[in-house]
N, C-alpha and C positions, 0 to 999 in steps of 0.2 A: 532434492529427489520426490518429493511430491507432484510439483511440475512436473518432472521426468515420467512420472509413472501415468500424470491424467493424459501426457499430450501421446505416450504410447498405448493409452486406453481410447482415446479418439481416433490414432491413427489405426488402431485394429478395429475400432467400431466402421471407420469407411470402408478399410478392405472388406469387411463382409460384407455390409451394404452393396459395392459393385458386384463382388465375387455373385452373390444371391441375384441383382437385377439381371446378371450377365446369362446366367441358369434360367432364370425365371423367363427371358427373350429366348432361350433355346428351345425351353419345354414349351412352352407359347406357338415359337414357331412349327414346331410337330404338331399338337393340337391343331393350326391350323392347316395344314398339308391334309391331317385326314379330315377334317371338317368339309374341305372341298372335294377331296374322294367319293364321300359321304353323298354329298349333295347331289354330285352327275349322277351317280351310281343309284339315288333313290329317285329321281325327278324321271330319268328312264324307267327304270320297274314302275313305278308308280302309273305314269302313262301306258307304258307296254303290257302291264297284268290290269289296267283297270281298278286301281285300291287308293280310293282316297285317303287312307289313314297311313302310307306312302309319301302322297303327295304332302298331308298333314307334318310327316317328320322329316319332310324334307324344307318346307316352308321351316320349321322352329331349327336345321342346321343352320337355316341359310342367315337366319339371327344372330346363330355363334360365329360365324365366319364373321359381320361385322363386328359382333361382339369381339371376338378374340384380334382382330386389325385393330381395334379401337383401343384395346389394352396392349398391346406392342408399341401403339405411339405414342400411349401416355406413361406407358414404364419407361421408355427411351425420355421421352420429357422431363418426366419429373425428377428424373434423377441428374438433374442440371444443378450448379451449384446457386445458389440464391443471387440476387441483385440489388444493389442498391433500392430501387423501389419493389421489389416482389423478396420480401426482406425474408421470407419463409419458403424463397423460392419455388418449386412450379410442383410440389406435392399435393395440391386440391386438384392437378388434372385428372387423377389415380380416382378422386370422389366421382368429377364430373361424371366420367368414363362407366364405373359403376351404377349412377342414375341414368345414363343412357342404356344402356345396356337393360336394366328394368324397365324403362320406359318403351324399350323395341318388343321387349317380353308380351306386354299387355296388348300391343299391337298386333302381333302373331297368333295370339290366343284367341281373340278377336276374330280373324281372318279365318283360322280353323274349327270356330263355333258358325261359322254360317258357308263354309264348304261340308262340314257335318251334317249341317240340316238340309243342306240341298240334295244331299246325297240319302237321309232319310226318305226325303220328300218323292225323289226319284230312284230307288235301289236299284241297282246293277250287279250283275254277276264279277265274280273277282278271280283271276288264278291264283287260286292257294299256293300252288308248288314254287313259283315263279316269286309271289310275291314273299315266302316264306324266308326263300336262299336269300333275297333280297335285304331283307329284316332281321338276318342272322349275323351279315357279310358287315351291318351295320352296326349289329349291337355290340358284333368282338371290335371293332372300330370303336367303338366309343368306350367299351372298357377299356381299352389298351391306353388310348386319349387321357381319363378320368384315373389312370394310375398312374401314369407320370406327371401330371397336374397333381395329384397327391401328393407323391413324391419333391413335389417341388415345393409344395405349401409347406410341409414337415420338416425341410432343409431351412426356409426360410425363418419360420417360426423358433430352430435353433439356434441360426446366427443373430437373430434381433429379438429373440421371445417378441413376436407378435405374427397375426397372418395379414397379406395384403390382402385390402378390401376388393380390389380390382382383380386379381386369383382367383381368390372366392366365388365371384361373382360368375367366372368362367368358367370355374370347376360347376357350380349350381349350373348352369348350362348344358355344360356336357353330361353330367349325373342325368338332368332329365331327358337327355337324348338317350341315352341307355335306357332308362321305363321307358320310353315311349317306343323303340324299338320292340322292347320286348310286351308292349300292348298290342303293337301290331302282327306282333307271331302268334296272341293269343286270337286276332279277331280274324284272321286269316283259318287259322285251325276248327276257332268256333264256326264261324261259316261253311267251312268244307265238310265237319260232322253235322251240323243241323238243317243247313239247306238254306240257311234264313243268311241274308245279305247283310242286314241292319249292323252285322257284329264289326261290318270293316267301318262304318262310319262311327258305331259305339266307341270302335278304340283310339277313331280321331278325337272324341267326346276327351276320353281318358288323356289324351296327350295334350289338348287344350287344356285340363285342369292341372295335370304336373307345369305345365308354362305360366301358368297362372298363378302356381304355389310359388314357383322359381320368382317369378316377377315380384310380388308382394313383398319378399325377404331379401332379396337385391337393393329393391327400391328403398325402402325402408332403410336399409342398413349406410345407403348413400346420404336419403335423406337425415339421418341421426346425425351425420359429422355435418352435412351443412348446418344444421340448426344448431350447430356446435353444443348438441346435447350431451351431459357429462357421459362420461363411460361408466363414471362410478356409479351405482344406486343411493347409497347410503351418505349422501352429502355432511349431513350429521354426523355421523360417526368417523368419518375425516378430519373434522373439524378437530370433534375431541383428541383425535391420536395425535395431533398436532398441537394441541396444546398442553400433550403431556411431555413434550420435549422441554427439559430443563431449563429457564429463563425466559419462558413463554408463560403470561397471564390469560389470554385471552387469543382467539383465531375467529375473526370474521372475512365481510366479502370475501370470502371461498369462490374460485370459479374454476374448473375446469373443464376442457374440452381437447377435441381431437382436431390438430391440421388434416391430416390423412389418417390411414388404418394403425399408421406404425409412430405416429409422432403427435406426443400428449404434451400439453401444455398448461399451465396452474397461474393465476395471480391469486392472491389473497394480503391480508392486513394480520402483520402479527402487533400483539400489547404487550411490552414489556414488563417483567417484575425487576425487581433490583438487582437480581441475578444479572437479565437479561441484559441489564443497562450498562451493567460494568462489562460483560462479553459479547458483546456485539456481532462482532465475526465470527463466533464460536456459535451464537443462537442462531446464525443466519446458515451456516453451514450445515449445522445438524437439523433444522427444516429442510433444508436442499436434499440432504440425506437421503430423510425420512420421507419427502416426495416422491424420491427418485427408486430408493428400494421397496417400500410398502404400498406406492400406489400407480407406480411406473411411469411420473411423470419426468418427459425428457428435458424440458426447459418451463422455470419455475420463476416471476415478476414478484420478490418479497415486498412489501413496504413494512418497515418495523417502527413503531410508533411508542414512545417512549410516554402519552399522554394518548389515551383512549379513542378512537373519532368513533364511535361504533354508534353514538347515540345523533350523528351527523349522516352518518352515511350507509345505515342499516337500510337495506333496501331489500333485502331478500326474507321468507316467513322466517328462516330460522335467527338472523340479524336481528326481527324486531321483537322475536319471543324476549330474544336476548337483553333489547333494549328497557322491554316492558318489564323485566325482570328487575334490572336495574334500577328503573325507578322505584 
């Protein structure tokens, strides 16, 4: 009966993951089509109406197209089953795509800053009406794209109880585009009402700052996973909670990290008391259950010890403190 329930749970999880992946691909494909359309409109509009802010936003859109395309590839490949050598599958491609997106944003922020600086030194008239029309179209398209991706993020969170770092990075791109389009509109209107054309490159600078912020957030999210940073801030608290499991006297050598945004793994050593020694399987199951239900761990490797190895293997700050206390 238990095996049947576990099998049904795995099947359901697999179906949910497949369904969410298909939906995510559809959402990204729509967002990609919208971004390409905005790129063409803003490049033509920026050249025709002399707006550096429109050109800056078009450059930002170009990175979106790259980001979304990369994300589509990563989403497709990362869903492939594990192999004998790639035992966790291709999930890390999601993180690699997120990092690439973040680094591309740093580069585009630099290009925007250079272009805006040149326009500050050599200001030129901006055709306000045309710029506002183009930027308004871009703003509406970005809001639509953001809504589609946000709905997909919500759906994935409901199905998998987590958020795909790759989808979130694309969402950050699109959200930055919407804010950038608003900045273009503000700059054009400010130029019109004041007669000062420096508002156009100033809007480009604002866009560059938004891009830089998205770059930092997206890159750190991917880098944290690559560095195997624990998703849980209070690791000593996790140890304390695990030590409350019946049959466990001590937990050490605890490591928790992410393979990708939705796969969390853990390894630990658990010292058994007399009760645990007589009920090893029950204690093991209880530890696994607590890791899954309380801390979101999908895969755990647990070493049960009848004789605690802490004095020999303590290599974290928490373990060193425990070892010192034991002495």
